[in-house]
Legacy VTK file of the C-alpha trace (Angstrom):
# vtk DataFile Version 3.0
C-alpha trace
ASCII
DATASET POLYDATA
POINTS 610 float
0.213 -0.134 -0.219
2.858 2.430 0.709
4.748 1.407 -2.145
1.800 1.650 -3.966
1.617 5.707 -2.841
5.035 6.816 -3.580
4.554 5.350 -7.435
1.586 7.155 -7.746
2.933 10.593 -6.425
5.573 10.252 -8.339
3.808 9.626 -11.247
1.937 12.580 -10.511
5.184 14.571 -10.189
7.119 13.567 -13.670
3.740 14.707 -14.964
3.236 18.333 -13.755
7.060 18.602 -14.773
6.638 17.762 -18.742
3.042 19.107 -18.524
4.493 22.093 -20.605
6.793 20.640 -22.495
5.196 18.081 -23.855
3.369 20.538 -25.640
5.965 21.663 -27.785
7.614 18.451 -28.016
8.696 17.592 -32.009
7.700 14.178 -33.446
10.569 13.110 -35.120
11.283 10.528 -37.049
14.472 8.116 -36.512
17.535 8.828 -38.318
18.780 6.286 -40.556
22.393 5.199 -40.381
23.277 7.982 -42.739
22.781 10.483 -40.222
24.683 10.648 -37.182
24.176 12.625 -34.198
27.642 15.123 -32.967
28.656 12.801 -29.915
30.123 15.646 -27.494
32.380 14.508 -24.631
31.001 15.353 -21.412
34.268 15.473 -20.349
35.481 18.075 -22.661
32.650 20.533 -21.202
34.525 23.146 -18.893
33.823 26.003 -17.006
34.526 28.064 -20.057
34.129 26.888 -23.959
36.657 26.989 -26.003
35.565 27.869 -29.535
37.537 27.155 -33.142
36.482 28.421 -36.261
35.490 25.637 -38.046
37.424 24.713 -40.884
36.300 22.835 -43.791
37.680 19.075 -44.693
37.656 17.494 -47.761
36.260 18.869 -51.355
33.737 22.055 -50.330
31.816 24.482 -52.991
31.123 26.993 -50.672
31.226 27.404 -46.765
31.046 30.965 -44.670
31.204 31.101 -40.974
31.467 35.132 -41.117
34.149 34.944 -37.803
36.065 37.235 -39.625
33.844 40.532 -38.853
33.810 41.274 -42.694
31.010 40.162 -45.444
33.746 39.719 -47.944
32.329 38.193 -50.751
29.045 39.455 -49.994
27.140 41.128 -52.569
24.254 43.416 -51.107
21.380 44.351 -53.722
21.192 47.392 -55.538
17.616 46.456 -57.114
14.059 46.730 -56.466
10.742 44.219 -56.632
8.658 44.740 -59.559
5.499 46.040 -59.747
6.026 48.316 -55.951
5.999 51.771 -55.264
9.604 52.705 -55.278
10.444 53.649 -52.135
8.750 50.145 -50.520
9.903 48.208 -53.489
14.011 48.716 -52.279
16.176 46.335 -51.039
17.081 48.138 -48.192
16.868 46.413 -45.180
19.843 46.422 -43.375
22.591 43.426 -42.453
24.973 43.017 -39.922
27.658 40.425 -38.341
26.928 39.742 -34.349
27.827 37.344 -31.643
24.222 35.435 -30.397
22.424 38.026 -27.919
22.156 34.371 -26.072
24.124 31.743 -24.852
26.849 33.445 -27.245
29.966 31.945 -27.978
33.136 33.757 -27.621
34.665 34.411 -31.111
31.475 33.356 -32.864
29.654 35.400 -35.188
26.590 34.950 -37.575
24.852 37.372 -40.183
22.314 39.362 -38.743
18.893 40.530 -40.420
18.464 44.262 -38.396
15.742 45.166 -40.280
11.874 45.558 -39.403
9.490 45.211 -42.163
12.021 46.109 -45.327
12.985 43.538 -47.972
16.561 42.615 -47.483
18.595 40.842 -50.197
22.197 39.584 -50.183
24.176 37.335 -51.911
27.791 35.470 -52.447
29.338 33.550 -55.667
30.880 29.522 -54.837
33.661 28.551 -55.465
33.090 26.926 -58.217
29.691 25.650 -59.871
27.831 23.105 -58.690
26.844 20.643 -61.666
24.204 17.773 -60.799
26.203 14.502 -62.116
26.866 11.311 -59.870
27.645 13.457 -56.442
25.445 14.104 -53.954
24.030 17.387 -52.695
24.421 18.887 -49.190
23.136 22.118 -48.179
23.812 22.891 -44.596
23.681 26.580 -42.674
22.187 27.359 -38.749
19.395 29.580 -38.263
18.536 31.075 -35.111
14.960 33.613 -34.779
16.370 35.114 -31.638
13.617 37.181 -31.152
11.270 34.584 -31.803
9.351 34.963 -35.474
6.013 36.907 -36.420
5.695 36.690 -40.280
9.533 36.015 -41.796
11.333 33.484 -43.640
15.062 32.229 -43.004
15.335 30.151 -46.409
17.762 30.122 -48.745
18.506 30.500 -52.277
20.863 28.612 -54.516
20.711 31.041 -57.852
20.891 29.632 -61.529
24.741 29.344 -63.169
23.678 31.732 -66.261
25.350 34.028 -68.173
23.895 37.003 -67.820
23.959 36.355 -63.465
24.368 39.570 -61.441
24.325 39.621 -57.817
24.144 43.584 -57.365
20.878 42.446 -58.893
19.479 39.861 -57.250
16.051 40.200 -56.506
13.045 38.034 -56.148
13.156 37.402 -59.756
16.237 35.772 -60.462
16.185 32.413 -61.585
17.391 30.127 -59.110
17.443 26.022 -58.310
16.580 25.411 -55.063
14.945 27.071 -52.642
15.228 25.417 -48.671
14.883 26.671 -45.493
12.274 27.740 -42.461
9.508 30.310 -43.488
6.239 30.787 -40.917
3.280 33.090 -40.769
0.518 33.071 -39.023
0.547 30.251 -37.289
1.653 28.437 -40.305
5.155 26.998 -40.040
6.853 25.819 -42.979
10.046 24.301 -44.455
10.133 24.702 -47.687
12.469 22.139 -50.400
11.559 24.003 -53.912
13.159 23.159 -57.222
13.044 24.453 -60.467
12.455 21.368 -63.572
12.813 22.325 -66.572
10.634 21.147 -69.127
12.515 18.812 -71.665
10.471 20.046 -74.329
9.148 23.447 -73.588
11.913 24.713 -71.627
9.357 26.631 -69.316
10.760 25.968 -65.822
8.234 24.336 -63.062
8.880 24.597 -59.119
8.050 21.723 -57.832
7.424 21.647 -53.591
8.530 18.893 -51.725
5.671 17.175 -49.818
5.669 19.293 -46.116
7.317 17.471 -42.724
5.487 15.967 -40.771
6.201 16.830 -37.868
5.646 19.979 -36.206
7.974 22.500 -36.335
7.244 24.916 -34.080
9.575 24.341 -31.164
12.630 25.561 -34.171
10.630 28.460 -34.506
10.008 29.894 -31.030
12.636 28.366 -28.384
15.295 30.868 -29.585
17.592 28.330 -30.040
20.183 27.760 -32.761
19.467 25.283 -35.117
20.892 23.361 -37.667
19.288 22.812 -40.853
20.564 20.084 -43.505
19.338 18.904 -46.714
21.058 16.410 -48.793
20.018 15.493 -52.422
21.002 11.398 -54.095
21.537 10.691 -57.385
19.278 8.332 -56.795
16.638 10.874 -56.947
15.648 11.045 -53.492
15.925 13.613 -50.753
16.368 14.047 -47.292
15.832 16.687 -45.004
17.038 17.129 -41.136
16.406 19.474 -38.092
19.641 19.171 -36.051
20.807 16.274 -37.702
17.554 14.810 -36.886
15.419 13.299 -40.262
12.650 15.278 -40.744
11.898 14.416 -44.184
12.209 12.237 -46.642
11.152 11.131 -50.144
11.735 10.581 -53.798
11.777 13.486 -56.297
9.728 11.595 -58.802
6.340 10.460 -56.578
6.607 12.996 -52.970
6.415 16.421 -55.190
3.469 18.716 -56.458
3.052 19.200 -58.706
4.694 15.711 -60.037
7.173 15.856 -62.835
6.429 13.788 -65.245
3.206 15.333 -66.577
0.040 12.618 -67.597
0.234 10.605 -70.504
-3.040 11.824 -71.635
-5.353 15.094 -71.280
-8.858 15.475 -71.717
-9.410 17.199 -75.243
-10.058 21.121 -75.028
-12.007 20.764 -78.088
-14.406 18.002 -77.242
-17.797 19.509 -76.353
-20.979 18.329 -74.283
-23.491 17.323 -76.842
-26.704 19.282 -76.598
-28.587 16.410 -75.679
-26.569 14.854 -72.898
-28.768 14.145 -69.972
-27.067 14.705 -66.852
-29.728 14.653 -64.279
-29.787 10.998 -62.257
-33.563 12.188 -60.605
-36.140 13.959 -62.478
-39.555 15.377 -61.055
-41.983 12.320 -61.852
-44.755 13.514 -64.512
-47.727 11.762 -63.601
-47.297 12.220 -59.727
-50.821 15.559 -59.136
-51.150 17.947 -56.705
-54.305 17.128 -54.333
-57.448 18.601 -54.142
-57.049 19.903 -50.560
-53.581 21.359 -50.897
-53.562 24.799 -49.667
-50.200 26.837 -50.553
-51.544 30.541 -49.339
-51.452 29.746 -45.337
-48.504 30.914 -44.567
-45.509 29.494 -41.869
-45.920 30.587 -38.826
-48.915 32.771 -37.644
-49.644 35.024 -34.509
-50.397 32.855 -31.205
-53.727 33.871 -30.978
-53.566 32.643 -27.221
-51.153 35.416 -25.816
-52.049 38.368 -24.054
-49.682 41.852 -23.769
-47.897 41.351 -20.165
-48.999 43.883 -17.453
-46.250 46.935 -17.678
-45.854 46.775 -20.983
-44.468 50.214 -22.471
-46.279 50.991 -25.311
-45.243 54.647 -26.158
-41.940 54.675 -24.883
-38.641 54.045 -26.748
-36.419 51.128 -26.434
-33.142 52.962 -26.326
-32.536 56.204 -25.077
-29.389 58.518 -25.455
-26.819 58.319 -23.025
-27.140 61.169 -20.294
-24.186 60.764 -19.230
-21.999 61.356 -22.327
-21.741 65.011 -23.371
-20.853 66.074 -26.719
-16.989 66.747 -26.673
-15.375 71.030 -26.012
-12.750 70.224 -29.517
-15.368 68.172 -31.789
-15.593 70.291 -35.084
-18.782 69.193 -37.338
-17.106 70.116 -40.254
-14.540 67.456 -39.556
-15.909 64.895 -37.632
-19.787 65.075 -39.335
-22.868 65.562 -37.159
-22.767 64.583 -33.011
-24.729 62.000 -32.128
-25.512 61.093 -28.573
-24.308 57.281 -28.050
-27.744 55.300 -26.640
-27.983 52.786 -24.112
-30.760 50.727 -23.674
-34.474 52.506 -21.533
-33.887 51.679 -18.254
-37.896 52.344 -17.978
-38.401 48.827 -20.436
-37.435 46.681 -17.776
-40.675 44.058 -18.800
-40.936 45.600 -22.594
-41.374 48.805 -24.803
-42.907 50.200 -28.104
-45.764 48.004 -29.903
-46.600 45.015 -28.716
-46.946 42.374 -30.736
-48.040 38.494 -29.849
-44.803 35.754 -30.633
-45.258 34.294 -33.607
-46.063 30.484 -33.640
-45.791 27.281 -35.982
-48.537 27.467 -38.545
-50.118 23.554 -38.143
-52.328 24.346 -41.602
-49.216 25.362 -43.207
-48.153 22.596 -46.166
-46.373 25.137 -48.798
-45.101 24.922 -52.824
-46.626 21.445 -53.766
-43.607 20.121 -55.984
-43.980 16.263 -57.747
-41.340 13.396 -56.005
-38.212 13.053 -57.466
-37.878 9.068 -59.647
-34.678 7.861 -61.218
-34.074 9.440 -64.870
-34.455 6.739 -67.513
-32.785 8.923 -69.925
-29.466 9.469 -67.620
-25.789 9.330 -68.847
-24.465 10.340 -66.316
-21.722 13.186 -65.418
-20.341 14.518 -69.083
-16.126 14.434 -69.231
-13.994 15.432 -72.107
-12.838 12.301 -74.494
-8.599 12.081 -73.137
-6.005 12.501 -76.058
-2.291 11.716 -75.603
-0.702 14.856 -74.117
1.248 16.560 -77.087
3.759 17.427 -73.977
4.276 14.565 -72.574
8.197 13.588 -71.422
9.421 10.910 -68.759
12.127 12.116 -67.022
13.612 9.465 -65.578
16.159 11.682 -63.146
14.947 14.497 -61.779
17.666 15.147 -59.696
19.903 16.203 -62.713
18.989 19.910 -62.105
19.984 23.070 -63.645
24.049 24.170 -62.528
23.902 26.780 -59.678
27.068 29.106 -58.962
25.894 31.231 -56.041
23.405 31.576 -53.021
21.534 34.515 -51.530
19.222 35.124 -48.927
16.315 37.454 -50.321
13.588 38.119 -47.568
11.570 40.203 -46.035
10.010 39.189 -42.107
8.091 41.478 -39.588
10.632 40.484 -36.820
14.241 41.048 -36.656
17.760 40.041 -35.209
17.477 36.529 -37.153
21.261 35.207 -37.332
22.357 33.034 -40.134
26.189 31.184 -39.739
27.952 28.271 -40.879
27.072 27.963 -44.423
28.377 24.486 -46.049
27.735 23.110 -49.995
29.383 20.103 -50.191
29.290 16.504 -51.436
30.357 14.516 -48.794
27.845 13.559 -45.469
31.449 12.866 -43.495
32.201 16.534 -44.520
29.534 18.361 -43.529
28.694 16.450 -40.164
32.299 17.438 -39.331
31.736 21.216 -40.185
28.654 20.652 -37.969
29.989 19.899 -35.054
32.749 22.076 -35.143
30.089 25.176 -35.355
26.930 23.519 -34.693
28.055 21.986 -32.079
29.708 23.992 -29.148
26.504 26.283 -29.661
24.283 23.895 -28.767
26.515 22.260 -25.749
26.592 26.034 -24.907
22.400 26.114 -24.695
22.931 22.574 -22.752
25.299 24.149 -20.254
23.001 27.387 -19.573
19.869 25.716 -19.758
17.796 26.441 -16.721
16.907 23.653 -13.869
13.336 22.356 -13.297
12.262 24.791 -10.801
13.325 27.198 -12.970
11.631 25.490 -16.074
8.175 24.762 -13.875
8.553 28.624 -12.849
8.102 29.857 -16.104
5.991 27.424 -17.605
3.159 27.689 -14.798
3.942 31.800 -15.793
2.476 30.743 -19.901
-0.266 28.045 -18.182
-1.223 29.560 -14.706
-3.332 26.265 -14.405
-0.317 24.391 -13.660
-0.185 25.917 -10.454
-3.039 23.966 -9.187
-0.680 20.679 -10.725
1.885 21.321 -8.848
-0.448 22.572 -5.513
-1.796 18.450 -5.982
2.002 16.971 -6.390
3.197 18.626 -3.907
0.538 17.879 -1.079
-0.757 14.324 -2.507
2.648 12.836 -0.527
1.726 15.009 2.401
-1.580 13.554 2.759
-0.807 9.960 2.052
2.088 9.822 4.449
0.038 11.378 7.133
-2.390 8.779 6.535
-0.120 5.487 6.333
2.651 6.974 9.624
0.110 8.676 11.979
-0.342 6.961 14.979
-4.359 5.743 15.353
-5.408 6.284 18.856
-9.239 5.169 18.198
-7.661 1.859 18.043
-5.357 1.867 20.478
-8.402 2.503 22.492
-10.892 -0.063 20.683
-8.060 -2.563 21.341
-8.127 -1.706 25.650
-11.907 -2.182 25.186
-11.133 -5.356 23.512
-9.408 -6.628 26.719
-11.231 -5.404 29.435
-13.982 -7.642 28.086
-12.165 -10.867 28.431
-11.031 -10.338 31.582
-14.581 -8.972 32.847
-15.991 -12.028 30.943
-13.751 -15.091 32.329
-16.065 -16.008 35.469
-18.863 -17.113 33.097
-17.587 -19.558 32.046
-19.414 -23.083 31.274
-16.854 -24.777 33.162
-17.424 -22.187 36.280
-20.879 -22.260 36.321
-20.439 -26.221 36.759
-17.772 -26.448 39.475
-20.180 -23.570 41.123
-23.017 -26.683 40.725
-20.895 -29.060 41.830
-20.176 -27.522 44.926
-23.963 -26.530 45.542
-24.598 -30.588 45.412
-21.582 -31.426 48.177
-23.847 -28.968 50.270
-26.331 -30.839 50.510
-24.557 -33.848 51.407
-23.292 -32.450 54.467
-24.059 -34.023 57.836
-27.632 -32.759 59.224
-26.282 -30.715 62.172
-24.986 -28.544 59.542
-28.627 -27.975 58.194
-29.617 -26.377 61.608
-26.875 -23.336 61.384
-28.284 -23.051 57.723
-32.002 -22.537 58.754
-30.400 -20.155 61.681
-28.385 -17.597 59.411
-31.777 -18.522 56.452
-34.277 -17.099 59.388
-31.979 -14.099 60.150
-31.935 -13.064 55.831
-35.576 -13.537 56.437
-35.842 -11.040 59.142
-33.520 -8.890 57.381
-35.122 -8.684 54.087
-38.231 -8.527 55.489
-36.924 -5.355 58.069
-35.471 -3.657 54.064
-31.947 -4.669 55.071
-29.930 -5.389 52.666
-29.482 -9.246 52.146
-25.716 -10.027 52.927
-24.651 -11.501 49.862
-21.893 -14.966 49.964
-18.745 -14.162 48.149
-19.781 -16.606 45.550
-23.176 -14.960 45.010
-21.813 -11.058 44.665
-18.865 -12.386 41.774
-21.336 -13.485 39.970
-23.934 -10.423 40.409
-20.861 -8.322 39.601
-19.376 -10.386 36.951
-23.092 -9.863 35.214
-23.446 -6.694 35.771
-19.757 -5.894 33.875
-20.589 -8.004 31.109
-23.838 -6.174 30.457
-22.113 -2.969 31.000
-19.321 -4.010 27.973
-21.815 -6.087 26.026
-23.648 -2.809 25.537
-20.796 -0.943 23.789
-19.499 -3.876 22.038
-20.799 -5.673 18.455
-23.577 -7.936 18.259
-20.857 -9.974 16.761
-19.099 -10.221 20.304
-22.131 -9.770 21.867
-22.831 -13.816 19.936
-19.012 -15.138 20.506
-19.987 -14.017 24.382
-23.242 -15.949 24.634
-22.135 -19.172 23.051
-18.633 -19.172 25.434
-21.395 -18.772 29.036
-24.515 -20.604 27.531
-27.225 -18.998 27.823
-27.573 -14.821 29.191
-29.178 -15.543 32.226
-27.937 -19.063 33.633
-25.965 -16.527 37.016
-29.585 -15.138 37.839
-30.908 -18.721 37.373
-28.300 -20.326 39.950
-28.852 -17.457 42.492
-32.767 -18.167 42.573
-32.146 -22.120 42.378
-30.005 -21.617 45.601
-32.014 -19.346 47.560
-34.854 -21.846 46.756
-32.523 -24.707 48.096
-32.058 -22.473 51.059
-35.388 -21.770 51.810
LINES 1 611
610 0 1 2 3 4 5 6 7 8 9 10 11 12 13 14 15 16 17 18 19 20 21 22 23 24 25 26 27 28 29 30 31 32 33 34 35 36 37 38 39 40 41 42 43 44 45 46 47 48 49 50 51 52 53 54 55 56 57 58 59 60 61 62 63 64 65 66 67 68 69 70 71 72 73 74 75 76 77 78 79 80 81 82 83 84 85 86 87 88 89 90 91 92 93 94 95 96 97 98 99 100 101 102 103 104 105 106 107 108 109 110 111 112 113 114 115 116 117 118 119 120 121 122 123 124 125 126 127 128 129 130 131 132 133 134 135 136 137 138 139 140 141 142 143 144 145 146 147 148 149 150 151 152 153 154 155 156 157 158 159 160 161 162 163 164 165 166 167 168 169 170 171 172 173 174 175 176 177 178 179 180 181 182 183 184 185 186 187 188 189 190 191 192 193 194 195 196 197 198 199 200 201 202 203 204 205 206 207 208 209 210 211 212 213 214 215 216 217 218 219 220 221 222 223 224 225 226 227 228 229 230 231 232 233 234 235 236 237 238 239 240 241 242 243 244 245 246 247 248 249 250 251 252 253 254 255 256 257 258 259 260 261 262 263 264 265 266 267 268 269 270 271 272 273 274 275 276 277 278 279 280 281 282 283 284 285 286 287 288 289 290 291 292 293 294 295 296 297 298 299 300 301 302 303 304 305 306 307 308 309 310 311 312 313 314 315 316 317 318 319 320 321 322 323 324 325 326 327 328 329 330 331 332 333 334 335 336 337 338 339 340 341 342 343 344 345 346 347 348 349 350 351 352 353 354 355 356 357 358 359 360 361 362 363 364 365 366 367 368 369 370 371 372 373 374 375 376 377 378 379 380 381 382 383 384 385 386 387 388 389 390 391 392 393 394 395 396 397 398 399 400 401 402 403 404 405 406 407 408 409 410 411 412 413 414 415 416 417 418 419 420 421 422 423 424 425 426 427 428 429 430 431 432 433 434 435 436 437 438 439 440 441 442 443 444 445 446 447 448 449 450 451 452 453 454 455 456 457 458 459 460 461 462 463 464 465 466 467 468 469 470 471 472 473 474 475 476 477 478 479 480 481 482 483 484 485 486 487 488 489 490 491 492 493 494 495 496 497 498 499 500 501 502 503 504 505 506 507 508 509 510 511 512 513 514 515 516 517 518 519 520 521 522 523 524 525 526 527 528 529 530 531 532 533 534 535 536 537 538 539 540 541 542 543 544 545 546 547 548 549 550 551 552 553 554 555 556 557 558 559 560 561 562 563 564 565 566 567 568 569 570 571 572 573 574 575 576 577 578 579 580 581 582 583 584 585 586 587 588 589 590 591 592 593 594 595 596 597 598 599 600 601 602 603 604 605 606 607 608 609
């Protein structure tokens, strides 16, 4: 019993401690053998975490840490968005290189979007263009929404390798090959993976959107921590999206994108038209049906309740609303600017029962039948829903390897956000997963280690959670009070039980002279007394005579010691039996025979003495 109570308390404590954090937990798919989490040796965690600028190991197409404090190689856009006002369409959002606001790592810097409600555009050229062939493509970078995010994005664009690419003219219409990264507006949390696929026949590019992740992405936008975003595209036409080195989305470039890469083989014939006599009606009115003669369509659906009576106290001449007497026209009211002043109206306090013209309430008309319509029957000429005939798609093609996209030669950020201080860091584009993992361990791994070291304790987290969800205080109170109540109920001494045990002990002692064996012994002693010599009978008679005289004089009778013990035992037994249970009374009766035994023995001795 004690053990069950303890585990119950422990369970409630665990539930309350995790109430806030379970609501924000992200259900993420397990990473496969190719995606490994960064291993952090706890022995390396010291009071001051050592940071060293990551250095790429292996072949890379682009890397950037911003630790130098300079935007070397980056180009700010001088373009403007099309079809917008000259001033608002400019890419005049400000960029800075700064350390993190929280959980900062000495020596580590990043690119920070600083302006609210402005367009930002910045880009940098790759060391060499990436050509889609037989090597995987790995894109990886870090994002921290330091002030949360209201509406805005933190995605990147890989700009197509075209002859007229000018980074100073980078804007929203600049051709790109891949767009990847987080985006949010309202309560819609997204993680984009979009690629532009070229139609081999028409030469037109079409955006293909990967299916959305099946996990909750909200935590990555709201926890104000640095998260690592990774996109991997494989030559076998599959892809994988990871956040913090955990897979959140994966699939096929052929099957898991919208719209599909390959168009349908057949399309509807645009020249085909529905025949004029095509009947799509599944049901038609019964032509043989006739309206009944007693069908009255003139009856209204509702009529006045003739049994209703106007309530007493109804004020027909009082208005329902009156001007508010407590409101006066403002002194600065200008009727030319503000219009004619109208006093606000309030409910008429005199209309406790009702005001205005009284009208009886409306009730359903029992005679109402409505407009008569013939019943519907199956249409014998029904031909089904018409659709145009199918013809071969003249633009059909089959791309068996959509991985072979247009090569790209630059990375750009073209963003608009209602929240500032979005932190970007440690960009890398490569073809080897091991290279990307080492890069992540040297950069993002150190940030994660710092965040873990600065993580508040459980008590602080519980207090913070209760500030956002006050109902958690009730759970905390129950969780803290329940163990105390259980311990008190299990461990507190029970005085009532002790008192009850004392009463049982006394009752047992009282009932001892009332046993059957004792009564039988008394009977034997009486028989032995009758067999005594006759010379003792006179003394008995003399003593009996004295007793009778005393009784006649009203003096109390002197009883023998045996009689006194039996009578006292009976009286005390009766007292204890009154306080005992019925079951105990039955046990006492069974042990002593009949409850009248002692009284009968006394009367029997008296009769013999007489």
